[in-house]
Backbone as CSV, one residue per row, in Angstrom:
resi,resn,N_x,N_y,N_z,CA_x,CA_y,CA_z,C_x,C_y,C_z
1,MET,-51.126,29.339,70.426,-51.865,28.920,69.244,-52.644,27.635,69.521
2,ASP,-53.909,27.624,69.119,-54.713,26.420,69.289,-54.214,25.326,68.366
3,ARG,-54.240,24.104,68.880,-53.780,22.975,68.087,-54.930,22.317,67.346
4,THR,-54.642,21.810,66.165,-55.527,20.897,65.455,-54.707,19.647,65.178
5,ILE,-55.099,18.545,65.781,-54.308,17.322,65.726,-54.808,16.423,64.611
6,GLY,-53.936,16.088,63.683,-54.242,15.095,62.672,-53.906,13.716,63.196
7,ILE,-54.825,12.774,63.036,-54.614,11.400,63.517,-54.834,10.458,62.344
8,LEU,-53.793,9.752,61.971,-53.879,8.797,60.874,-53.771,7.375,61.402
9,GLY,-54.584,6.492,60.853,-54.498,5.072,61.158,-54.053,4.307,59.940
10,ALA,-53.192,3.327,60.136,-52.668,2.556,59.018,-53.727,1.666,58.377
11,MET,-54.725,1.273,59.162,-55.839,0.498,58.643,-57.130,1.111,59.170
12,ALA,-58.190,1.008,58.375,-59.458,1.616,58.782,-59.936,1.071,60.122
13,GLN,-59.753,-0.240,60.322,-60.244,-0.873,61.556,-59.469,-0.425,62.792
14,GLU,-58.281,0.120,62.591,-57.456,0.527,63.727,-57.892,1.853,64.336
15,ILE,-58.734,2.587,63.637,-59.139,3.890,64.158,-60.654,4.023,64.302
16,ASP,-61.391,2.921,64.152,-62.846,2.983,64.342,-63.206,3.553,65.704
17,GLU,-62.540,3.071,66.751,-62.873,3.512,68.104,-62.330,4.908,68.393
18,VAL,-61.285,5.319,67.664,-60.804,6.701,67.797,-61.849,7.663,67.245
19,LYS,-62.399,7.335,66.088,-63.465,8.173,65.514,-64.649,8.278,66.465
20,ALA,-64.958,7.167,67.130,-66.109,7.142,68.039,-65.900,8.057,69.247
21,LEU,-64.650,8.370,69.573,-64.357,9.245,70.711,-64.709,10.706,70.436
22,LEU,-64.720,11.084,69.162,-64.912,12.492,68.817,-66.346,12.941,69.071
23,VAL,-66.485,14.198,69.458,-67.808,14.815,69.615,-67.939,15.932,68.590
24,ASN,-69.191,16.345,68.344,-69.479,17.391,67.348,-68.830,17.059,66.003
25,LYS,-69.056,15.821,65.563,-68.365,15.308,64.389,-69.015,15.753,63.085
26,THR,-68.153,15.989,62.107,-68.573,16.115,60.718,-67.630,15.265,59.876
27,VAL,-68.107,14.813,58.728,-67.290,13.999,57.832,-67.095,14.757,56.529
28,VAL,-65.830,14.898,56.125,-65.483,15.594,54.886,-64.832,14.581,53.950
29,SER,-65.334,14.498,52.726,-64.789,13.560,51.739,-63.956,14.307,50.707
30,ILE,-62.703,13.891,50.572,-61.785,14.455,49.582,-60.945,13.316,49.010
31,ALA,-60.826,13.262,47.697,-59.933,12.309,47.030,-60.164,10.871,47.494
32,ASN,-61.435,10.488,47.544,-61.802,9.124,47.946,-61.363,8.788,49.369
33,ARG,-61.286,9.823,50.210,-60.921,9.632,51.604,-61.948,10.344,52.478
34,GLU,-62.217,9.761,53.631,-63.117,10.393,54.596,-62.312,10.918,55.776
35,PHE,-62.499,12.179,56.069,-61.843,12.835,57.194,-62.916,13.169,58.228
36,VAL,-62.771,12.607,59.426,-63.734,12.849,60.497,-63.197,13.992,61.357
37,VAL,-63.927,15.083,61.369,-63.508,16.302,62.073,-64.355,16.449,63.332
38,GLY,-63.711,16.695,64.461,-64.447,16.867,65.705,-63.522,17.273,66.828
39,LYS,-63.988,17.058,68.056,-63.179,17.411,69.214,-63.063,16.212,70.152
40,LEU,-61.894,16.109,70.750,-61.630,15.085,71.751,-61.003,15.769,72.957
41,ASP,-61.686,15.694,74.077,-61.195,16.339,75.293,-60.960,17.835,75.057
42,GLY,-61.814,18.439,74.227,-61.725,19.872,73.947,-60.709,20.257,72.900
43,VAL,-59.981,19.281,72.352,-58.948,19.544,71.356,-59.492,19.217,69.966
44,SER,-59.299,20.115,69.026,-59.740,19.874,67.653,-58.897,18.770,67.023
45,CYS,-59.581,17.798,66.405,-58.902,16.654,65.806,-59.498,16.344,64.442
46,VAL,-58.680,15.787,63.573,-59.129,15.272,62.282,-58.571,13.862,62.157
47,VAL,-59.453,12.874,61.992,-59.048,11.470,61.976,-59.299,10.890,60.593
48,ALA,-58.333,10.140,60.072,-58.484,9.551,58.745,-57.693,8.255,58.634
49,PHE,-58.152,7.405,57.731,-57.445,6.194,57.325,-56.419,6.606,56.280
50,SER,-55.154,6.325,56.529,-54.091,6.761,55.626,-54.160,6.101,54.264
51,LYS,-54.756,4.927,54.214,-54.672,3.981,53.098,-53.267,3.374,53.088
52,TRP,-53.148,2.243,52.394,-51.916,1.462,52.490,-50.826,1.941,51.533
53,GLY,-49.602,1.899,52.013,-48.457,2.212,51.184,-48.045,3.663,51.261
54,LYS,-46.834,3.921,50.786,-46.237,5.240,50.958,-46.931,6.324,50.146
55,VAL,-47.289,6.028,48.913,-47.921,7.051,48.078,-49.284,7.441,48.641
56,ALA,-50.090,6.437,48.979,-51.423,6.715,49.519,-51.336,7.497,50.821
57,ALA,-50.420,7.100,51.691,-50.269,7.793,52.971,-49.780,9.224,52.783
58,THR,-48.929,9.431,51.792,-48.444,10.777,51.483,-49.594,11.684,51.072
59,ILE,-50.486,11.170,50.231,-51.643,11.956,49.801,-52.505,12.342,51.004
60,THR,-52.786,11.365,51.864,-53.655,11.624,53.012,-53.026,12.620,53.974
61,ALA,-51.742,12.446,54.239,-51.058,13.378,55.148,-51.017,14.785,54.571
62,THR,-50.784,14.906,53.281,-50.749,16.221,52.637,-52.104,16.908,52.723
63,LEU,-53.179,16.151,52.525,-54.516,16.725,52.651,-54.782,17.209,54.077
64,LEU,-54.315,16.448,55.066,-54.485,16.884,56.446,-53.840,18.249,56.679
65,VAL,-52.667,18.430,56.101,-51.951,19.690,56.300,-52.585,20.822,55.496
66,GLN,-52.822,20.578,54.223,-53.252,21.668,53.345,-54.742,22.004,53.465
67,GLU,-55.581,20.979,53.629,-57.021,21.221,53.651,-57.564,21.479,55.058
68,PHE,-56.908,20.889,56.062,-57.430,20.996,57.426,-56.508,21.776,58.366
69,GLY,-55.328,22.134,57.882,-54.426,22.963,58.679,-53.967,22.332,59.975
70,VAL,-53.741,21.015,59.982,-53.314,20.377,61.233,-51.975,20.950,61.679
71,THR,-51.853,21.136,62.974,-50.631,21.685,63.545,-49.696,20.604,64.031
72,ASP,-50.225,19.395,64.238,-49.459,18.253,64.709,-50.069,17.008,64.076
73,LEU,-49.255,15.972,63.911,-49.769,14.753,63.294,-49.302,13.531,64.085
74,ILE,-50.255,12.668,64.382,-49.976,11.416,65.085,-50.374,10.267,64.163
75,PHE,-49.442,9.378,63.914,-49.741,8.198,63.097,-49.722,6.981,64.012
76,ILE,-50.767,6.161,63.934,-50.833,4.982,64.782,-51.266,3.774,63.954
77,GLY,-50.680,2.636,64.239,-51.037,1.424,63.507,-50.133,0.271,63.886
78,THR,-50.327,-0.840,63.210,-49.549,-2.038,63.510,-48.256,-2.069,62.700
79,ALA,-47.347,-2.958,63.123,-46.076,-3.130,62.425,-45.523,-4.510,62.741
80,GLY,-44.587,-4.929,61.908,-43.883,-6.182,62.156,-42.577,-5.938,62.873
81,ALA,-42.298,-6.731,63.875,-41.072,-6.572,64.661,-39.853,-6.994,63.851
82,LEU,-38.780,-6.230,63.979,-37.484,-6.634,63.444,-36.479,-6.863,64.553
83,ALA,-36.464,-5.983,65.537,-35.495,-6.090,66.626,-35.792,-7.303,67.504
84,LYS,-34.730,-7.930,67.969,-34.882,-9.068,68.872,-35.536,-8.616,70.169
85,GLY,-36.379,-9.458,70.692,-37.014,-9.171,71.970,-38.391,-8.576,71.850
86,LEU,-38.715,-7.965,70.712,-40.053,-7.416,70.537,-41.071,-8.545,70.407
87,LYS,-42.202,-8.361,71.071,-43.245,-9.385,71.067,-44.570,-8.778,70.631
88,VAL,-45.474,-9.644,70.226,-46.814,-9.200,69.832,-47.453,-8.429,70.985
89,GLY,-47.965,-7.241,70.680,-48.582,-6.387,71.692,-47.679,-5.294,72.213
90,ASP,-46.363,-5.413,71.987,-45.457,-4.338,72.378,-45.732,-3.093,71.544
91,ILE,-45.286,-1.943,72.033,-45.550,-0.664,71.368,-44.227,0.058,71.133
92,VAL,-44.023,0.499,69.898,-42.819,1.241,69.536,-43.212,2.671,69.173
93,VAL,-42.562,3.634,69.811,-42.733,5.053,69.472,-41.481,5.484,68.713
94,SER,-41.694,6.159,67.599,-40.586,6.462,66.699,-39.619,7.496,67.261
95,LYS,-38.344,7.240,67.037,-37.329,8.278,67.170,-37.011,8.851,65.786
96,ARG,-36.821,7.915,64.821,-36.528,8.318,63.451,-37.248,7.359,62.498
97,LEU,-37.484,7.854,61.276,-38.118,7.055,60.233,-37.209,7.000,59.020
98,VAL,-37.211,5.848,58.337,-36.403,5.673,57.135,-37.172,4.809,56.147
99,GLN,-36.962,5.068,54.847,-37.576,4.249,53.802,-36.591,3.148,53.395
100,HIS,-36.890,1.919,53.788,-35.926,0.835,53.566,-35.853,0.389,52.106
101,ASP,-36.805,0.802,51.275,-36.788,0.404,49.869,-36.379,1.548,48.940
102,LEU,-35.858,2.641,49.487,-35.434,3.789,48.690,-33.976,3.615,48.280
103,ASP,-33.720,3.629,46.967,-32.361,3.384,46.479,-32.163,4.100,45.155
104,ALA,-31.528,5.278,45.199,-31.266,6.055,43.994,-29.780,6.065,43.657
105,ARG,-29.075,5.014,44.076,-27.669,4.910,43.694,-27.552,4.764,42.179
106,PRO,-26.494,5.281,41.547,-25.309,5.909,42.152,-25.437,7.425,42.340
107,MET,-26.604,7.986,42.029,-26.745,9.439,42.141,-26.573,9.917,43.572
108,ILE,-27.184,9.203,44.524,-27.058,9.528,45.947,-26.935,8.223,46.715
109,SER,-26.620,8.332,47.985,-26.437,7.142,48.814,-27.747,6.378,48.991
110,ARG,-27.629,5.088,49.236,-28.804,4.266,49.490,-29.571,4.806,50.696
111,PHE,-30.881,4.821,50.600,-31.822,5.277,51.626,-31.905,6.799,51.751
112,GLU,-31.030,7.548,51.058,-31.053,9.006,51.181,-32.269,9.582,50.470
113,LEU,-32.938,10.547,51.137,-34.086,11.213,50.554,-33.613,12.212,49.498
114,PRO,-34.046,12.058,48.250,-33.568,12.955,47.196,-33.801,14.419,47.527
115,LEU,-32.745,15.208,47.357,-32.736,16.664,47.535,-32.854,17.110,48.985
116,LEU,-32.982,16.165,49.913,-33.096,16.537,51.326,-31.830,16.230,52.117
117,ASN,-30.893,15.532,51.498,-29.575,15.274,52.095,-29.658,14.600,53.461
118,ARG,-30.587,13.664,53.580,-30.705,12.929,54.834,-31.309,11.567,54.559
119,VAL,-30.992,10.628,55.452,-31.553,9.278,55.382,-32.752,9.163,56.315
120,TYR,-32.626,9.676,57.520,-33.665,9.570,58.547,-34.412,10.887,58.713
121,VAL,-35.681,10.791,59.091,-36.467,11.950,59.510,-36.764,11.788,60.995
122,ASP,-36.407,12.781,61.785,-36.581,12.719,63.231,-38.018,13.052,63.630
123,SER,-38.560,12.279,64.544,-39.855,12.602,65.133,-39.728,13.826,66.030
124,ASP,-40.841,14.492,66.239,-40.851,15.652,67.125,-40.613,15.204,68.569
125,SER,-39.681,15.837,69.243,-39.299,15.387,70.582,-40.421,15.555,71.596
126,GLU,-41.174,16.659,71.502,-42.264,16.883,72.456,-43.369,15.843,72.293
127,LEU,-43.835,15.650,71.045,-44.905,14.683,70.814,-44.465,13.271,71.172
128,THR,-43.208,12.945,70.859,-42.702,11.613,71.162,-42.646,11.377,72.662
129,GLU,-42.205,12.386,73.398,-42.164,12.264,74.858,-43.564,12.126,75.442
130,LEU,-44.501,12.944,74.948,-45.873,12.865,75.437,-46.502,11.522,75.112
131,ALA,-46.230,11.013,73.915,-46.760,9.702,73.528,-46.211,8.615,74.448
132,GLY,-44.927,8.679,74.717,-44.324,7.685,75.602,-44.916,7.716,76.998
133,LYS,-45.110,8.914,77.534,-45.696,9.031,78.873,-47.129,8.517,78.892
134,ALA,-47.894,8.840,77.849,-49.279,8.384,77.784,-49.349,6.866,77.732
135,ILE,-48.502,6.268,76.904,-48.505,4.804,76.759,-48.063,4.139,78.052
136,GLN,-47.025,4.686,78.674,-46.558,4.072,79.920,-47.614,4.167,81.014
137,ASN,-48.344,5.271,81.047,-49.446,5.391,82.015,-50.466,4.276,81.819
138,LEU,-50.798,4.004,80.560,-51.753,2.934,80.255,-51.207,1.573,80.649
139,LEU,-49.944,1.333,80.337,-49.351,0.036,80.669,-49.261,-0.153,82.181
140,ASP,-49.007,0.944,82.895,-48.941,0.857,84.355,-50.304,0.499,84.947
141,ARG,-51.366,0.931,84.280,-52.712,0.603,84.753,-53.130,-0.811,84.366
142,GLY,-52.451,-1.368,83.368,-52.714,-2.757,82.992,-53.365,-2.884,81.631
143,VAL,-52.879,-3.827,80.837,-53.374,-3.998,79.479,-54.817,-4.488,79.455
144,LYS,-55.253,-5.184,80.492,-56.638,-5.667,80.526,-57.632,-4.513,80.462
145,GLU,-57.235,-3.365,81.029,-58.111,-2.193,80.998,-58.315,-1.703,79.571
146,MET,-57.333,-1.935,78.703,-57.429,-1.490,77.318,-58.196,-2.469,76.443
147,VAL,-57.898,-3.761,76.579,-58.414,-4.723,75.596,-59.324,-5.796,76.180
148,GLY,-59.340,-5.928,77.492,-60.157,-6.968,78.107,-59.377,-8.250,78.343
149,GLU,-59.880,-9.053,79.247,-59.164,-10.256,79.675,-59.028,-11.288,78.562
150,LYS,-60.069,-11.435,77.731,-60.039,-12.454,76.680,-58.909,-12.189,75.680
151,ALA,-58.782,-10.942,75.236,-57.735,-10.607,74.271,-56.348,-10.790,74.869
152,VAL,-56.203,-10.452,76.131,-54.911,-10.649,76.804,-54.538,-12.127,76.769
153,SER,-55.510,-12.983,77.041,-55.263,-14.431,77.041,-55.045,-14.959,75.629
154,ASP,-55.900,-14.550,74.699,-55.824,-15.073,73.326,-54.501,-14.739,72.652
155,PHE,-53.976,-13.548,72.912,-52.753,-13.109,72.233,-51.535,-13.077,73.159
156,ASN,-51.720,-13.594,74.370,-50.611,-13.688,75.328,-49.927,-12.330,75.499
157,LEU,-50.712,-11.308,75.777,-50.210,-9.942,75.825,-49.550,-9.616,77.160
158,ALA,-48.347,-9.098,77.073,-47.640,-8.532,78.224,-46.807,-7.373,77.689
159,PRO,-47.467,-6.319,77.214,-46.796,-5.298,76.403,-45.769,-4.456,77.151
160,LYS,-44.747,-4.066,76.388,-43.728,-3.144,76.853,-43.610,-2.003,75.855
161,LEU,-43.091,-0.884,76.334,-42.907,0.313,75.518,-41.455,0.416,75.072
162,TYR,-41.266,0.719,73.786,-39.928,0.925,73.229,-39.907,2.217,72.434
163,PHE,-38.738,2.847,72.389,-38.495,3.977,71.504,-37.410,3.560,70.518
164,GLY,-37.569,3.926,69.245,-36.533,3.537,68.300,-36.864,3.899,66.872
165,ASP,-36.012,3.434,65.979,-36.151,3.727,64.558,-37.154,2.775,63.916
166,ILE,-37.919,3.312,62.971,-38.932,2.550,62.261,-38.660,2.671,60.763
167,ALA,-38.773,1.554,60.045,-38.533,1.533,58.606,-39.845,1.305,57.863
168,SER,-39.980,2.000,56.735,-41.185,1.876,55.914,-40.797,1.485,54.493
169,GLY,-41.676,0.732,53.857,-41.477,0.371,52.457,-42.748,-0.197,51.877
170,ASP,-42.837,-0.201,50.562,-44.037,-0.703,49.900,-43.970,-2.219,49.728
171,GLN,-43.792,-2.886,50.847,-43.724,-4.341,50.881,-44.288,-4.817,52.209
172,PHE,-44.995,-5.951,52.161,-45.381,-6.605,53.409,-44.292,-7.619,53.730
173,ILE,-43.559,-7.394,54.796,-42.413,-8.241,55.125,-42.899,-9.488,55.847
174,ASN,-42.793,-10.634,55.156,-43.292,-11.880,55.745,-42.316,-13.032,55.556
175,SER,-41.033,-12.691,55.442,-40.018,-13.747,55.358,-38.832,-13.384,56.225
176,ASP,-38.232,-14.384,56.818,-37.066,-14.144,57.665,-35.891,-13.630,56.845
177,GLU,-35.815,-14.047,55.578,-34.727,-13.598,54.714,-34.784,-12.082,54.501
178,LYS,-35.970,-11.566,54.212,-36.106,-10.130,54.005,-35.888,-9.371,55.303
179,ARG,-36.357,-9.947,56.393,-36.153,-9.339,57.710,-34.663,-9.162,57.985
180,GLN,-33.886,-10.212,57.739,-32.450,-10.156,57.994,-31.747,-9.188,57.040
181,GLU,-32.230,-9.127,55.810,-31.644,-8.201,54.841,-31.784,-6.753,55.303
182,ILE,-32.966,-6.400,55.798,-33.179,-5.035,56.280,-32.307,-4.759,57.495
183,LEU,-32.242,-5.712,58.414,-31.454,-5.512,59.631,-29.962,-5.399,59.348
184,GLU,-29.482,-6.106,58.355,-28.063,-6.007,58.010,-27.717,-4.621,57.488
185,LEU,-28.648,-4.029,56.758,-28.416,-2.705,56.198,-28.750,-1.584,57.180
186,LEU,-29.765,-1.819,58.018,-30.244,-0.808,58.972,-30.390,-1.484,60.340
187,PRO,-29.280,-1.729,61.016,-29.301,-2.568,62.225,-30.046,-1.985,63.418
188,ASP,-30.356,-0.697,63.402,-31.031,-0.079,64.549,-32.549,-0.091,64.431
189,ILE,-33.078,-0.666,63.364,-34.518,-0.646,63.145,-35.234,-1.533,64.158
190,GLN,-36.297,-0.991,64.738,-37.119,-1.742,65.677,-38.223,-2.532,64.962
191,CYS,-38.883,-1.876,64.014,-40.012,-2.533,63.356,-40.187,-1.978,61.946
192,VAL,-40.999,-2.682,61.162,-41.170,-2.334,59.756,-42.650,-2.248,59.413
193,GLU,-42.999,-1.272,58.553,-44.381,-1.046,58.139,-44.377,-0.394,56.763
194,MET,-45.507,0.217,56.337,-45.624,0.648,54.950,-45.943,2.135,54.749
195,GLU,-46.012,2.919,55.819,-46.464,4.304,55.648,-45.680,5.360,56.412
196,GLY,-45.175,5.032,57.576,-44.685,6.042,58.516,-43.632,6.984,57.965
197,ALA,-42.636,6.458,57.250,-41.553,7.310,56.761,-42.035,8.285,55.692
198,ALA,-43.048,7.877,54.912,-43.609,8.786,53.918,-44.335,9.938,54.597
199,VAL,-45.123,9.628,55.620,-45.804,10.663,56.387,-44.778,11.574,57.069
200,ALA,-43.694,10.981,57.557,-42.638,11.768,58.192,-42.036,12.771,57.217
201,GLN,-41.842,12.356,55.966,-41.279,13.276,54.977,-42.241,14.417,54.679
202,VAL,-43.517,14.122,54.590,-44.515,15.183,54.405,-44.421,16.192,55.544
203,CYS,-44.388,15.676,56.762,-44.327,16.562,57.938,-43.035,17.369,57.959
204,LEU,-41.938,16.753,57.580,-40.659,17.462,57.521,-40.745,18.637,56.556
205,GLU,-41.282,18.392,55.368,-41.277,19.429,54.341,-42.304,20.528,54.604
206,PHE,-43.363,20.201,55.338,-44.351,21.212,55.704,-44.077,21.836,57.072
207,GLY,-43.095,21.307,57.797,-42.787,21.849,59.117,-43.824,21.516,60.166
208,VAL,-44.424,20.331,60.079,-45.457,19.902,61.024,-44.873,18.873,61.997
209,PRO,-44.941,19.122,63.290,-44.456,18.138,64.260,-45.260,16.838,64.165
210,PHE,-44.573,15.706,64.337,-45.261,14.425,64.212,-44.608,13.382,65.113
211,THR,-45.359,12.325,65.354,-44.792,11.118,65.949,-45.537,9.922,65.374
212,VAL,-44.861,8.784,65.353,-45.430,7.543,64.835,-45.442,6.513,65.951
213,ILE,-46.599,5.907,66.156,-46.775,4.887,67.199,-47.147,3.579,66.518
214,ARG,-46.375,2.539,66.756,-46.631,1.259,66.103,-46.818,0.148,67.128
215,ILE,-47.873,-0.616,66.910,-48.229,-1.746,67.769,-47.743,-3.011,67.085
216,ILE,-46.953,-3.794,67.760,-46.377,-4.995,67.142,-47.449,-6.070,67.014
217,SER,-47.731,-6.432,65.756,-48.766,-7.431,65.475,-48.178,-8.765,65.052
218,ASP,-46.894,-8.763,64.694,-46.255,-9.995,64.219,-44.750,-9.808,64.277
219,THR,-44.042,-10.858,63.943,-42.583,-10.809,64.003,-41.944,-10.719,62.629
220,ALA,-42.729,-10.320,61.608,-42.227,-10.078,60.254,-41.453,-11.265,59.696
221,ASP,-41.876,-12.472,60.044,-41.233,-13.672,59.518,-42.290,-14.546,58.854
222,HIS,-42.048,-15.839,58.784,-42.986,-16.719,58.093,-44.340,-16.811,58.793
223,ASN,-44.430,-16.393,60.027,-45.697,-16.436,60.768,-46.405,-15.090,60.795
224,ALA,-46.006,-14.183,59.911,-46.469,-12.801,59.989,-47.972,-12.652,59.836
225,ARG,-48.664,-13.593,59.209,-50.076,-13.391,58.931,-50.981,-14.132,59.916
226,ILE,-50.405,-14.815,60.883,-51.210,-15.584,61.822,-52.037,-14.648,62.703
227,ASP,-53.365,-14.850,62.727,-54.272,-14.101,63.592,-54.228,-12.583,63.357
228,PHE,-53.762,-12.160,62.192,-53.599,-10.726,61.960,-54.933,-9.985,62.009
229,ASN,-55.928,-10.502,61.296,-57.229,-9.820,61.258,-57.863,-9.745,62.639
230,ALA,-57.768,-10.834,63.391,-58.322,-10.834,64.747,-57.577,-9.849,65.635
231,PHE,-56.260,-9.777,65.465,-55.460,-8.851,66.264,-55.865,-7.402,66.003
232,ILE,-56.092,-7.069,64.739,-56.488,-5.706,64.386,-57.785,-5.323,65.092
233,VAL,-58.756,-6.222,65.018,-60.084,-5.919,65.554,-60.084,-5.921,67.077
234,GLU,-59.450,-6.922,67.679,-59.562,-7.124,69.123,-58.517,-6.360,69.939
235,VAL,-57.366,-6.071,69.327,-56.281,-5.462,70.092,-55.903,-4.073,69.561
236,ALA,-55.525,-3.988,68.294,-55.008,-2.728,67.770,-56.026,-1.589,67.868
237,ASN,-57.270,-1.885,67.566,-58.315,-0.859,67.638,-58.464,-0.322,69.058
238,ALA,-58.453,-1.233,70.025,-58.583,-0.827,71.430,-57.334,-0.082,71.917
239,TYR,-56.155,-0.540,71.502,-54.923,0.180,71.826,-55.010,1.617,71.303
240,SER,-55.412,1.749,70.035,-55.456,3.076,69.418,-56.376,4.012,70.188
241,ARG,-57.567,3.511,70.532,-58.517,4.324,71.297,-57.896,4.802,72.600
242,SER,-57.299,3.897,73.344,-56.742,4.250,74.653,-55.545,5.181,74.533
243,ILE,-54.651,4.878,73.598,-53.438,5.681,73.445,-53.778,7.099,72.987
244,ILE,-54.630,7.201,71.975,-54.981,8.537,71.471,-55.719,9.337,72.538
245,SER,-56.639,8.709,73.236,-57.375,9.414,74.290,-56.427,9.929,75.370
246,GLU,-55.513,9.062,75.817,-54.567,9.451,76.866,-53.619,10.534,76.379
247,LEU,-53.170,10.436,75.133,-52.225,11.396,74.592,-52.875,12.765,74.394
248,ILE,-54.065,12.782,73.812,-54.755,14.067,73.598,-55.047,14.730,74.934
249,HIS,-55.393,13.948,75.935,-55.667,14.509,77.256,-54.444,15.224,77.829
250,SER,-53.253,14.788,77.432,-52.016,15.371,77.985,-51.572,16.629,77.249
251,LEU,-52.204,16.959,76.132,-51.795,18.126,75.358,-52.199,19.442,76.034
């Protein structure tokens, strides 16, 4: 079966260069969203900005499945580090996703997805493995090839690849207190963001394989907003272009 790959970016600026990679492009507008349809390395792709937060991302992911028939979904964007040792520029590929702000107690356990009898949603093993190999290939060639020497110097980049659990919630985590609260409840979490677990639930319920790739832009503490806009433009966008290109080539 031919694949149609859905590619979501957490911010519009993070996928500008991914859109530029596509050939034979058309743009389809649905529900105040633009979906760029085209081919990359001969593979049919649909690229869109998820919009921020779980509800918005759920709508966008659902449209990808129902309107465009995507067979696989890749989510890429920035995140705040929770696990010790993670640094700005590191890359986390999801093993599992969880909604850290979901709490329907006493009806069900904290973090449990209503009616699904689970807390975590597992990423697709094939896509996750391919994503990891693609990213490691890029890192082996050197980060300067992705972002240029200036960005490497400006952001002190020496990226490493990690696999692990990712938490999502409708909050921008910018305090050490909140960071510690999440880690105490979910100690295996690598990083935190606002969309991935919602997209994971959509994929679970529609039976669509997915993986989530997150680029560490901050440490989710009091310094979380330092140089964020510059990082998105100079680093995350270039990472996304390189990672998606390398990953699609491996399909």
